[in-house]
VOGU-3710 file (C-alpha; in Angstrom, 3 decimals, decimal comma):
1> xxxxxxxxxx> -0,036/0,073/-0,026  1,341/3,511/-0,801  2,457/5,742/2,027  -0,047/8,578/0,624  -2,916/6,168/1,488  -1,733/5,189/4,875  -0,761/8,539/6,298  -4,400/9,812/7,108  -5,039/6,385/8,793  -1,878/6,724/10,827
11> xxxxxxxxxx> -2,719/10,351/11,660  -6,261/9,351/12,705  -5,036/6,385/14,954  -2,221/8,755/16,526  -4,931/11,272/17,240  -7,214/8,860/18,722  -4,701/7,555/21,017  -4,151/11,004/22,391  -7,763/11,522/22,893  -10,251/14,330/22,130
21> xxxxxxxxxx> -8,003/17,179/23,247  -5,652/16,097/20,269  -8,344/16,387/17,876  -9,282/19,711/19,164  -5,707/21,078/18,896  -5,363/19,826/15,321  -8,647/21,255/14,245  -7,534/24,761/15,848  -4,220/24,368/14,145  -5,867/23,710/10,984
31> xxxxxxxxxx> -7,996/26,831/11,164  -4,896/28,954/12,125  -2,793/27,757/9,179  -5,281/27,068/6,452  -8,922/27,384/7,433  -10,352/24,812/5,078  -8,256/22,066/7,017  -9,711/23,159/10,092  -13,170/23,063/8,739  -12,539/19,711/7,210
41> xxxxxxxxxx> -11,349/18,410/10,704  -14,633/19,864/12,469  -16,863/18,299/10,008  -15,014/14,969/10,332  -15,264/15,105/14,067  -18,889/15,770/14,028  -19,598/13,091/11,415  -17,487/10,643/13,150  -19,064/11,501/16,457  -15,596/12,191/18,109
51> xxxxxxxxxx> -16,878/15,671/18,918  -19,609/14,680/21,303  -18,987/11,160/22,418  -17,420/10,184/25,672  -14,430/9,125/23,944  -15,083/5,478/23,035  -11,523/4,932/22,274  -10,429/5,880/25,661  -12,764/3,389/27,304  -11,510/0,671/24,872
61> xxxxxxxxxx> -7,897/1,592/26,085  -9,114/1,417/29,691  -10,706/-2,070/29,048  -7,257/-3,214/27,776  -5,325/-1,518/30,488  -7,587/-2,908/33,313  -9,801/-5,745/32,216  -7,446/-7,787/30,006  -4,040/-7,337/31,559  -2,883/-10,853/32,782
71> xxxxxxxxxx> -1,965/-11,414/36,407  -0,097/-14,490/35,530  -2,581/-16,730/37,626  -5,091/-18,351/35,275  -7,696/-19,107/37,813  -7,799/-15,382/38,880  -7,677/-14,050/35,284  -10,620/-16,611/34,541  -12,502/-15,215/37,499  -11,717/-11,596/36,631
81> xxxxxxxxxx> -12,941/-12,208/32,980  -16,187/-13,899/34,189  -16,795/-11,106/36,620  -16,208/-8,214/33,993  -18,385/-10,231/31,504  -20,974/-10,420/34,120  -20,754/-6,582/35,022  -20,956/-5,848/31,281  -23,850/-7,896/30,884  -25,582/-6,154/33,845
91> xxxxxxxxxx> -24,706/-2,869/32,356  -26,306/-3,704/29,161  -29,383/-5,133/30,881  -29,757/-1,771/32,878  -29,189/0,341/29,942  -31,985/-1,728/27,980  -34,213/-1,247/31,161  -33,713/2,564/31,031  -34,451/2,595/27,198  -37,622/0,661/27,919
101> xxxxxxxxxx> -38,382/3,122/30,825  -37,958/6,092/28,506  -40,146/4,564/25,789  -42,753/3,770/28,304  -42,867/7,396/29,605  -42,828/8,793/26,088  -45,745/6,583/25,111  -47,631/7,485/28,279  -46,984/11,298/27,465  -48,069/10,783/23,916
111> xxxxxxxxxx> -51,246/8,944/24,844  -52,170/12,005/27,462  -51,578/14,295/24,718  -53,770/12,481/22,233  -56,548/12,064/25,099  -56,366/15,798/25,706  -56,404/16,527/22,113  -59,644/14,212/21,522  -61,128/15,952/24,747  -60,718/19,510/23,040
121> xxxxxxxxxx> -61,857/18,305/19,879  -65,087/16,769/21,490  -65,655/19,994/23,151  -65,194/22,039/20,134  -67,742/19,754/18,428  -70,240/20,120/21,372  -70,391/24,049/21,139  -73,476/25,483/19,395  -72,678/26,982/16,138  -72,819/30,747/16,023
131> x> -74,751/32,314/13,278
//
């Protein structure tokens, strides 16, 4: 593969390893030296959700640093992997529960809106027509 094709990927990987501040610094420097580069970086950060995310690469690095570092004891490593998997499953279940809770709240609010709208439409229909 040519070096021209790989340098953007290498730059992206390097910036990801440094975190969101590195992306912001690169964007600001892009605006300072040649504004279209800064604008392109801003659009890329928004499009790739790097601007508003909680740095998913950082959490991946934390998983590697904390969760998958071997202690040298296979029994403990198996226990740790099982416990981390169980905690991740519980987190996913809790997030699904919160999503169902939000959906139920949204549905009840919408049902209330539709009920109020139907009552007001019925009240409008019951009024005598003015001549």
